[in-house]
Backbone atoms as SQL, in Angstrom:
CREATE TABLE atoms (id INTEGER PRIMARY KEY, chain TEXT, resi INTEGER, resn TEXT, atom TEXT, x REAL, y REAL, z REAL);
INSERT INTO atoms VALUES
  (1, 'A', 1, 'UNK', 'N', 0.848, -1.172, 0.000),
  (2, 'A', 1, 'UNK', 'CA', 0.000, 0.000, 0.000),
  (3, 'A', 1, 'UNK', 'C', 0.895, 1.237, 0.000),
  (4, 'A', 2, 'UNK', 'N', 0.528, 2.196, -0.817),
  (5, 'A', 2, 'UNK', 'CA', 1.318, 3.427, -0.874),
  (6, 'A', 2, 'UNK', 'C', 0.934, 4.366, 0.267),
  (7, 'A', 3, 'UNK', 'N', 1.789, 5.319, 0.512),
  (8, 'A', 3, 'UNK', 'CA', 1.497, 6.331, 1.528),
  (9, 'A', 3, 'UNK', 'C', 0.218, 7.081, 1.157),
  (10, 'A', 4, 'UNK', 'N', 0.027, 7.375, -0.119),
  (11, 'A', 4, 'UNK', 'CA', -1.168, 8.088, -0.558),
  (12, 'A', 4, 'UNK', 'C', -2.413, 7.243, -0.333),
  (13, 'A', 5, 'UNK', 'N', -2.359, 5.957, -0.664),
  (14, 'A', 5, 'UNK', 'CA', -3.497, 5.067, -0.431),
  (15, 'A', 5, 'UNK', 'C', -3.817, 4.968, 1.055),
  (16, 'A', 6, 'UNK', 'N', -2.792, 4.845, 1.882),
  (17, 'A', 6, 'UNK', 'CA', -3.004, 4.771, 3.328),
  (18, 'A', 6, 'UNK', 'C', -3.677, 6.034, 3.839),
  (19, 'A', 7, 'UNK', 'N', -3.249, 7.171, 3.335),
  (20, 'A', 7, 'UNK', 'CA', -3.869, 8.432, 3.745),
  (21, 'A', 7, 'UNK', 'C', -5.333, 8.462, 3.338),
  (22, 'A', 8, 'UNK', 'N', -5.626, 8.114, 2.092),
  (23, 'A', 8, 'UNK', 'CA', -7.006, 8.153, 1.611),
  (24, 'A', 8, 'UNK', 'C', -7.892, 7.160, 2.350),
  (25, 'A', 9, 'UNK', 'N', -7.372, 5.968, 2.665),
  (26, 'A', 9, 'UNK', 'CA', -8.156, 4.980, 3.408),
  (27, 'A', 9, 'UNK', 'C', -8.473, 5.448, 4.823),
  (28, 'A', 10, 'UNK', 'N', -7.710, 6.402, 5.305),
  (29, 'A', 10, 'UNK', 'CA', -7.932, 6.935, 6.646),
  (30, 'A', 10, 'UNK', 'C', -8.533, 8.331, 6.594),
  (31, 'A', 11, 'UNK', 'N', -9.224, 8.623, 5.493),
  (32, 'A', 11, 'UNK', 'CA', -9.953, 9.883, 5.313),
  (33, 'A', 11, 'UNK', 'C', -9.084, 11.118, 5.458),
  (34, 'A', 12, 'UNK', 'N', -7.828, 11.001, 5.058),
  (35, 'A', 12, 'UNK', 'CA', -6.936, 12.157, 5.034),
  (36, 'A', 12, 'UNK', 'C', -6.917, 12.658, 3.601),
  (37, 'A', 13, 'UNK', 'N', -7.356, 13.865, 3.415),
  (38, 'A', 13, 'UNK', 'CA', -7.483, 14.418, 2.076),
  (39, 'A', 13, 'UNK', 'C', -6.151, 14.974, 1.597),
  (40, 'A', 14, 'UNK', 'N', -5.447, 14.165, 0.828),
  (41, 'A', 14, 'UNK', 'CA', -4.207, 14.590, 0.186),
  (42, 'A', 14, 'UNK', 'C', -4.453, 14.617, -1.313),
  (43, 'A', 15, 'UNK', 'N', -3.833, 15.557, -1.974),
  (44, 'A', 15, 'UNK', 'CA', -3.981, 15.668, -3.422),
  (45, 'A', 15, 'UNK', 'C', -3.362, 14.453, -4.098),
  (46, 'A', 16, 'UNK', 'N', -4.056, 13.933, -5.048),
  (47, 'A', 16, 'UNK', 'CA', -3.588, 12.819, -5.862),
  (48, 'A', 16, 'UNK', 'C', -4.504, 12.711, -7.067),
  (49, 'A', 17, 'UNK', 'N', -4.408, 13.672, -7.953),
  (50, 'A', 17, 'UNK', 'CA', -5.354, 13.815, -9.058),
  (51, 'A', 17, 'UNK', 'C', -5.462, 12.562, -9.922),
  (52, 'A', 18, 'UNK', 'N', -4.366, 11.847, -10.110),
  (53, 'A', 18, 'UNK', 'CA', -4.394, 10.672, -10.989),
  (54, 'A', 18, 'UNK', 'C', -4.661, 9.383, -10.215),
  (55, 'A', 19, 'UNK', 'N', -4.903, 9.491, -8.917),
  (56, 'A', 19, 'UNK', 'CA', -5.204, 8.352, -8.050),
  (57, 'A', 19, 'UNK', 'C', -4.105, 7.291, -8.071),
  (58, 'A', 20, 'UNK', 'N', -2.864, 7.739, -8.127),
  (59, 'A', 20, 'UNK', 'CA', -1.739, 6.820, -8.024),
  (60, 'A', 20, 'UNK', 'C', -1.280, 6.189, -9.319),
  (61, 'A', 21, 'UNK', 'N', -1.797, 6.647, -10.446),
  (62, 'A', 21, 'UNK', 'CA', -1.403, 6.040, -11.726),
  (63, 'A', 21, 'UNK', 'C', -0.156, 6.677, -12.322),
  (64, 'A', 22, 'UNK', 'N', 0.444, 7.609, -11.603),
  (65, 'A', 22, 'UNK', 'CA', 1.664, 8.297, -12.016),
  (66, 'A', 22, 'UNK', 'C', 1.470, 9.076, -13.318),
  (67, 'A', 23, 'UNK', 'N', 0.309, 9.736, -13.391),
  (68, 'A', 23, 'UNK', 'CA', -0.001, 10.564, -14.554),
  (69, 'A', 23, 'UNK', 'C', -0.017, 12.042, -14.190),
  (70, 'A', 24, 'UNK', 'N', 0.404, 12.368, -12.983),
  (71, 'A', 24, 'UNK', 'CA', 0.468, 13.764, -12.544),
  (72, 'A', 24, 'UNK', 'C', 1.588, 13.869, -11.506),
  (73, 'A', 25, 'UNK', 'N', 1.753, 15.023, -10.936),
  (74, 'A', 25, 'UNK', 'CA', 2.760, 15.174, -9.872),
  (75, 'A', 25, 'UNK', 'C', 2.155, 15.887, -8.670),
  (76, 'A', 26, 'UNK', 'N', 0.831, 15.771, -8.515),
  (77, 'A', 26, 'UNK', 'CA', 0.160, 16.521, -7.450),
  (78, 'A', 26, 'UNK', 'C', 0.433, 15.978, -6.057),
  (79, 'A', 27, 'UNK', 'N', 0.894, 14.748, -5.931),
  (80, 'A', 27, 'UNK', 'CA', 1.129, 14.171, -4.602),
  (81, 'A', 27, 'UNK', 'C', 2.603, 14.198, -4.221),
  (82, 'A', 28, 'UNK', 'N', 3.395, 15.015, -4.883),
  (83, 'A', 28, 'UNK', 'CA', 4.835, 14.993, -4.603),
  (84, 'A', 28, 'UNK', 'C', 5.141, 15.526, -3.203),
  (85, 'A', 29, 'UNK', 'N', 6.182, 14.971, -2.623),
  (86, 'A', 29, 'UNK', 'CA', 6.682, 15.413, -1.322),
  (87, 'A', 29, 'UNK', 'C', 8.167, 15.709, -1.469),
  (88, 'A', 30, 'UNK', 'N', 8.658, 16.567, -0.617),
  (89, 'A', 30, 'UNK', 'CA', 10.073, 16.919, -0.621),
  (90, 'A', 30, 'UNK', 'C', 10.688, 16.421, 0.675),
  (91, 'A', 31, 'UNK', 'N', 11.642, 15.529, 0.558),
  (92, 'A', 31, 'UNK', 'CA', 12.360, 15.028, 1.725),
  (93, 'A', 31, 'UNK', 'C', 13.515, 15.995, 1.960),
  (94, 'A', 32, 'UNK', 'N', 13.488, 16.662, 3.103),
  (95, 'A', 32, 'UNK', 'CA', 14.411, 17.760, 3.349),
  (96, 'A', 32, 'UNK', 'C', 15.824, 17.303, 3.710),
  (97, 'A', 33, 'UNK', 'N', 15.984, 16.074, 4.180),
  (98, 'A', 33, 'UNK', 'CA', 17.304, 15.574, 4.564),
  (99, 'A', 33, 'UNK', 'C', 17.748, 14.502, 3.567),
  (100, 'A', 34, 'UNK', 'N', 18.879, 14.702, 2.935),
  (101, 'A', 34, 'UNK', 'CA', 19.386, 13.772, 1.922),
  (102, 'A', 34, 'UNK', 'C', 19.599, 12.379, 2.507),
  (103, 'A', 35, 'UNK', 'N', 20.027, 12.287, 3.757),
  (104, 'A', 35, 'UNK', 'CA', 20.237, 10.976, 4.383),
  (105, 'A', 35, 'UNK', 'C', 18.930, 10.192, 4.429),
  (106, 'A', 36, 'UNK', 'N', 17.829, 10.872, 4.764),
  (107, 'A', 36, 'UNK', 'CA', 16.534, 10.198, 4.790),
  (108, 'A', 36, 'UNK', 'C', 16.073, 9.849, 3.378),
  (109, 'A', 37, 'UNK', 'N', 16.294, 10.746, 2.451),
  (110, 'A', 37, 'UNK', 'CA', 15.935, 10.481, 1.053),
  (111, 'A', 37, 'UNK', 'C', 16.659, 9.236, 0.545),
  (112, 'A', 38, 'UNK', 'N', 17.912, 9.093, 0.897),
  (113, 'A', 38, 'UNK', 'CA', 18.705, 7.958, 0.425),
  (114, 'A', 38, 'UNK', 'C', 18.265, 6.628, 1.019),
  (115, 'A', 39, 'UNK', 'N', 17.448, 6.651, 2.063),
  (116, 'A', 39, 'UNK', 'CA', 16.916, 5.419, 2.648),
  (117, 'A', 39, 'UNK', 'C', 15.753, 4.858, 1.834),
  (118, 'A', 40, 'UNK', 'N', 15.161, 5.682, 0.981),
  (119, 'A', 40, 'UNK', 'CA', 14.019, 5.256, 0.176),
  (120, 'A', 40, 'UNK', 'C', 14.481, 4.414, -1.007),
  (121, 'A', 41, 'UNK', 'N', 13.563, 3.586, -1.505),
  (122, 'A', 41, 'UNK', 'CA', 13.869, 2.864, -2.735),
  (123, 'A', 41, 'UNK', 'C', 14.037, 3.886, -3.859),
  (124, 'A', 42, 'UNK', 'N', 14.827, 3.543, -4.847),
  (125, 'A', 42, 'UNK', 'CA', 15.071, 4.465, -5.955),
  (126, 'A', 42, 'UNK', 'C', 13.795, 4.689, -6.759),
  (127, 'A', 43, 'UNK', 'N', 13.570, 5.919, -7.202),
  (128, 'A', 43, 'UNK', 'CA', 12.412, 6.168, -8.066),
  (129, 'A', 43, 'UNK', 'C', 12.635, 5.524, -9.437),
  (130, 'A', 44, 'UNK', 'N', 11.552, 5.127, -10.062),
  (131, 'A', 44, 'UNK', 'CA', 11.644, 4.573, -11.412),
  (132, 'A', 44, 'UNK', 'C', 11.865, 5.709, -12.405),
  (133, 'A', 45, 'UNK', 'N', 12.251, 5.356, -13.610),
  (134, 'A', 45, 'UNK', 'CA', 12.399, 6.369, -14.660),
  (135, 'A', 45, 'UNK', 'C', 11.072, 7.072, -14.916),
  (136, 'A', 46, 'UNK', 'N', 9.980, 6.305, -14.887),
  (137, 'A', 46, 'UNK', 'CA', 8.644, 6.878, -15.099),
  (138, 'A', 46, 'UNK', 'C', 8.319, 7.910, -14.010),
  (139, 'A', 47, 'UNK', 'N', 8.634, 7.573, -12.758),
  (140, 'A', 47, 'UNK', 'CA', 8.392, 8.520, -11.669),
  (141, 'A', 47, 'UNK', 'C', 9.257, 9.767, -11.844),
  (142, 'A', 48, 'UNK', 'N', 10.515, 9.583, -12.170),
  (143, 'A', 48, 'UNK', 'CA', 11.397, 10.740, -12.381),
  (144, 'A', 48, 'UNK', 'C', 10.895, 11.643, -13.501),
  (145, 'A', 49, 'UNK', 'N', 10.405, 11.048, -14.583),
  (146, 'A', 49, 'UNK', 'CA', 9.873, 11.845, -15.691),
  (147, 'A', 49, 'UNK', 'C', 8.696, 12.701, -15.239),
  (148, 'A', 50, 'UNK', 'N', 7.823, 12.131, -14.425),
  (149, 'A', 50, 'UNK', 'CA', 6.664, 12.886, -13.951),
  (150, 'A', 50, 'UNK', 'C', 7.088, 13.945, -12.937),
  (151, 'A', 51, 'UNK', 'N', 8.032, 13.612, -12.073),
  (152, 'A', 51, 'UNK', 'CA', 8.483, 14.578, -11.072),
  (153, 'A', 51, 'UNK', 'C', 9.187, 15.775, -11.701),
  (154, 'A', 52, 'UNK', 'N', 9.748, 15.588, -12.884),
  (155, 'A', 52, 'UNK', 'CA', 10.368, 16.721, -13.584),
  (156, 'A', 52, 'UNK', 'C', 9.366, 17.837, -13.849),
  (157, 'A', 53, 'UNK', 'N', 8.079, 17.503, -13.835),
  (158, 'A', 53, 'UNK', 'CA', 7.020, 18.481, -14.091),
  (159, 'A', 53, 'UNK', 'C', 6.471, 19.109, -12.813),
  (160, 'A', 54, 'UNK', 'N', 6.924, 18.634, -11.658),
  (161, 'A', 54, 'UNK', 'CA', 6.378, 19.090, -10.375),
  (162, 'A', 54, 'UNK', 'C', 6.810, 20.515, -10.042),
  (163, 'A', 55, 'UNK', 'N', 5.913, 21.215, -9.365),
  (164, 'A', 55, 'UNK', 'CA', 6.223, 22.549, -8.859),
  (165, 'A', 55, 'UNK', 'C', 7.242, 22.422, -7.737),
  (166, 'A', 56, 'UNK', 'N', 8.269, 23.250, -7.741),
  (167, 'A', 56, 'UNK', 'CA', 9.262, 23.245, -6.667),
  (168, 'A', 56, 'UNK', 'C', 10.212, 22.070, -6.731),
  (169, 'A', 57, 'UNK', 'N', 10.569, 21.661, -7.925),
  (170, 'A', 57, 'UNK', 'CA', 11.449, 20.510, -8.124),
  (171, 'A', 57, 'UNK', 'C', 12.740, 20.642, -7.315),
  (172, 'A', 58, 'UNK', 'N', 13.083, 19.579, -6.594),
  (173, 'A', 58, 'UNK', 'CA', 14.337, 19.513, -5.846),
  (174, 'A', 58, 'UNK', 'C', 14.997, 18.166, -6.139),
  (175, 'A', 59, 'UNK', 'N', 16.203, 17.979, -5.647),
  (176, 'A', 59, 'UNK', 'CA', 16.910, 16.704, -5.818),
  (177, 'A', 59, 'UNK', 'C', 16.306, 15.596, -4.958),
  (178, 'A', 60, 'UNK', 'N', 15.503, 15.965, -3.962),
  (179, 'A', 60, 'UNK', 'CA', 14.960, 14.978, -3.027),
  (180, 'A', 60, 'UNK', 'C', 13.435, 14.950, -3.068),
  (181, 'A', 61, 'UNK', 'N', 12.881, 15.052, -4.240),
  (182, 'A', 61, 'UNK', 'CA', 11.433, 15.022, -4.409),
  (183, 'A', 61, 'UNK', 'C', 11.002, 13.592, -4.740),
  (184, 'A', 62, 'UNK', 'N', 9.839, 13.181, -4.231),
  (185, 'A', 62, 'UNK', 'CA', 9.280, 11.853, -4.522),
  (186, 'A', 62, 'UNK', 'C', 7.779, 11.958, -4.682),
  (187, 'A', 63, 'UNK', 'N', 7.209, 10.969, -5.363),
  (188, 'A', 63, 'UNK', 'CA', 5.756, 10.861, -5.506),
  (189, 'A', 63, 'UNK', 'C', 5.215, 10.095, -4.308),
  (190, 'A', 64, 'UNK', 'N', 4.282, 10.699, -3.585),
  (191, 'A', 64, 'UNK', 'CA', 3.713, 10.072, -2.395),
  (192, 'A', 64, 'UNK', 'C', 2.978, 8.788, -2.760),
  (193, 'A', 65, 'UNK', 'N', 2.456, 8.729, -3.985),
  (194, 'A', 65, 'UNK', 'CA', 1.726, 7.537, -4.418),
  (195, 'A', 65, 'UNK', 'C', 2.652, 6.361, -4.701),
  (196, 'A', 66, 'UNK', 'N', 3.951, 6.598, -4.780),
  (197, 'A', 66, 'UNK', 'CA', 4.900, 5.522, -5.065),
  (198, 'A', 66, 'UNK', 'C', 5.748, 5.135, -3.862),
  (199, 'A', 67, 'UNK', 'N', 5.557, 5.819, -2.734),
  (200, 'A', 67, 'UNK', 'CA', 6.256, 5.441, -1.501),
  (201, 'A', 67, 'UNK', 'C', 5.396, 4.446, -0.746),
  (202, 'A', 68, 'UNK', 'N', 5.975, 3.324, -0.379),
  (203, 'A', 68, 'UNK', 'CA', 5.233, 2.343, 0.393),
  (204, 'A', 68, 'UNK', 'C', 5.009, 2.861, 1.798),
  (205, 'A', 69, 'UNK', 'N', 3.870, 2.522, 2.373),
  (206, 'A', 69, 'UNK', 'CA', 3.537, 2.968, 3.727),
  (207, 'A', 69, 'UNK', 'C', 4.305, 2.112, 4.729),
  (208, 'A', 70, 'UNK', 'N', 5.529, 2.498, 4.984),
  (209, 'A', 70, 'UNK', 'CA', 6.387, 1.796, 5.933),
  (210, 'A', 70, 'UNK', 'C', 6.698, 2.724, 7.093),
  (211, 'A', 71, 'UNK', 'N', 6.624, 2.177, 8.277),
  (212, 'A', 71, 'UNK', 'CA', 6.920, 2.965, 9.475),
  (213, 'A', 71, 'UNK', 'C', 8.279, 3.649, 9.358),
  (214, 'A', 72, 'UNK', 'N', 9.260, 2.962, 8.829),
  (215, 'A', 72, 'UNK', 'CA', 10.610, 3.533, 8.758),
  (216, 'A', 72, 'UNK', 'C', 10.684, 4.744, 7.840),
  (217, 'A', 73, 'UNK', 'N', 9.710, 4.917, 6.956),
  (218, 'A', 73, 'UNK', 'CA', 9.729, 6.057, 6.049),
  (219, 'A', 73, 'UNK', 'C', 9.181, 7.327, 6.675),
  (220, 'A', 74, 'UNK', 'N', 8.368, 7.204, 7.716),
  (221, 'A', 74, 'UNK', 'CA', 7.803, 8.443, 8.253),
  (222, 'A', 74, 'UNK', 'C', 8.053, 8.677, 9.726),
  (223, 'A', 75, 'UNK', 'N', 8.255, 7.641, 10.507),
  (224, 'A', 75, 'UNK', 'CA', 8.485, 7.868, 11.925),
  (225, 'A', 75, 'UNK', 'C', 9.820, 8.583, 12.104),
  (226, 'A', 76, 'UNK', 'N', 9.814, 9.709, 12.797),
  (227, 'A', 76, 'UNK', 'CA', 11.028, 10.463, 13.025),
  (228, 'A', 76, 'UNK', 'C', 11.329, 11.496, 11.962),
  (229, 'A', 77, 'UNK', 'N', 10.467, 11.642, 10.967),
  (230, 'A', 77, 'UNK', 'CA', 10.715, 12.597, 9.892),
  (231, 'A', 77, 'UNK', 'C', 10.020, 13.925, 10.104),
  (232, 'A', 78, 'UNK', 'N', 9.527, 14.212, 11.273),
  (233, 'A', 78, 'UNK', 'CA', 8.729, 15.419, 11.503),
  (234, 'A', 78, 'UNK', 'C', 9.371, 16.665, 10.917),
  (235, 'A', 79, 'UNK', 'N', 10.682, 16.814, 11.084),
  (236, 'A', 79, 'UNK', 'CA', 11.328, 18.025, 10.604),
  (237, 'A', 79, 'UNK', 'C', 11.848, 17.896, 9.175),
  (238, 'A', 80, 'UNK', 'N', 11.711, 16.724, 8.566),
  (239, 'A', 80, 'UNK', 'CA', 12.283, 16.529, 7.235),
  (240, 'A', 80, 'UNK', 'C', 11.261, 16.380, 6.117),
  (241, 'A', 81, 'UNK', 'N', 10.147, 15.755, 6.398),
  (242, 'A', 81, 'UNK', 'CA', 9.196, 15.441, 5.343),
  (243, 'A', 81, 'UNK', 'C', 8.176, 16.559, 5.224),
  (244, 'A', 82, 'UNK', 'N', 8.120, 17.187, 4.071),
  (245, 'A', 82, 'UNK', 'CA', 7.204, 18.313, 3.873),
  (246, 'A', 82, 'UNK', 'C', 5.862, 17.787, 3.393),
  (247, 'A', 83, 'UNK', 'N', 4.925, 17.693, 4.331),
  (248, 'A', 83, 'UNK', 'CA', 3.573, 17.275, 4.004),
  (249, 'A', 83, 'UNK', 'C', 2.580, 18.225, 4.654),
  (250, 'A', 84, 'UNK', 'N', 3.016, 19.125, 5.450),
  (251, 'A', 84, 'UNK', 'CA', 2.187, 20.018, 6.267),
  (252, 'A', 84, 'UNK', 'C', 0.721, 19.893, 5.929),
  (253, 'A', 85, 'UNK', 'N', -0.264, 20.039, 6.631),
  (254, 'A', 85, 'UNK', 'CA', -0.456, 19.718, 8.038),
  (255, 'A', 85, 'UNK', 'C', -0.816, 18.256, 8.241),
  (256, 'A', 86, 'UNK', 'N', -0.564, 17.427, 7.246),
  (257, 'A', 86, 'UNK', 'CA', -1.022, 16.043, 7.291),
  (258, 'A', 86, 'UNK', 'C', -0.058, 15.089, 7.976),
  (259, 'A', 87, 'UNK', 'N', 1.131, 15.559, 8.319),
  (260, 'A', 87, 'UNK', 'CA', 2.152, 14.673, 8.874),
  (261, 'A', 87, 'UNK', 'C', 1.671, 13.937, 10.118),
  (262, 'A', 88, 'UNK', 'N', 1.064, 14.648, 11.047),
  (263, 'A', 88, 'UNK', 'CA', 0.627, 14.014, 12.297),
  (264, 'A', 88, 'UNK', 'C', -0.359, 12.894, 12.016),
  (265, 'A', 89, 'UNK', 'N', -1.263, 13.102, 11.074),
  (266, 'A', 89, 'UNK', 'CA', -2.222, 12.060, 10.721),
  (267, 'A', 89, 'UNK', 'C', -1.527, 10.850, 10.116),
  (268, 'A', 90, 'UNK', 'N', -0.509, 11.062, 9.315),
  (269, 'A', 90, 'UNK', 'CA', 0.207, 9.944, 8.717),
  (270, 'A', 90, 'UNK', 'C', 0.978, 9.156, 9.766),
  (271, 'A', 91, 'UNK', 'N', 1.510, 9.834, 10.749),
  (272, 'A', 91, 'UNK', 'CA', 2.157, 9.115, 11.856),
  (273, 'A', 91, 'UNK', 'C', 1.136, 8.237, 12.553),
  (274, 'A', 92, 'UNK', 'N', -0.080, 8.737, 12.710),
  (275, 'A', 92, 'UNK', 'CA', -1.135, 7.949, 13.332),
  (276, 'A', 92, 'UNK', 'C', -1.473, 6.722, 12.496),
  (277, 'A', 93, 'UNK', 'N', -1.438, 6.838, 11.176),
  (278, 'A', 93, 'UNK', 'CA', -1.683, 5.684, 10.318),
  (279, 'A', 93, 'UNK', 'C', -0.670, 4.594, 10.634),
  (280, 'A', 94, 'UNK', 'N', 0.596, 4.946, 10.733),
  (281, 'A', 94, 'UNK', 'CA', 1.626, 3.951, 11.047),
  (282, 'A', 94, 'UNK', 'C', 1.413, 3.364, 12.429),
  (283, 'A', 95, 'UNK', 'N', 1.029, 4.201, 13.361),
  (284, 'A', 95, 'UNK', 'CA', 0.768, 3.719, 14.719),
  (285, 'A', 95, 'UNK', 'C', -0.365, 2.691, 14.705),
  (286, 'A', 96, 'UNK', 'N', -1.311, 2.828, 13.756),
  (287, 'A', 96, 'UNK', 'CA', -2.460, 1.939, 13.686),
  (288, 'A', 96, 'UNK', 'C', -2.161, 0.648, 12.937),
  (289, 'A', 97, 'UNK', 'N', -0.936, 0.505, 12.451),
  (290, 'A', 97, 'UNK', 'CA', -0.571, -0.770, 11.865),
  (291, 'A', 97, 'UNK', 'C', -0.129, -0.762, 10.426),
  (292, 'A', 98, 'UNK', 'N', -0.079, 0.391, 9.764),
  (293, 'A', 98, 'UNK', 'CA', 0.440, 0.413, 8.394),
  (294, 'A', 98, 'UNK', 'C', 1.951, 0.382, 8.468),
  (295, 'A', 99, 'UNK', 'N', 2.557, -0.597, 7.869),
  (296, 'A', 99, 'UNK', 'CA', 4.019, -0.668, 7.824),
  (297, 'A', 99, 'UNK', 'C', 4.479, -1.644, 6.837);
């Protein structure tokens, strides 16, 4: 399950215009710390192509719909993962068993 799917299943309204089909870049997130970004699986070429179109492109941008909902990806990222104001709710998703 992706982070975006986990959010939607828990009634957290996050933008995802293409519903995870990687046809837009509306669910992109910016990982502020390179060390944390490097812990993620590598983005596919298809994801990179779509992220090139995202507003605010950075070297550490990812599609939320392509990140798996793993506790290790979000626990402890309060100051690094730019999702404002949804971060606390996503931590709660992991606490409830998404990992």
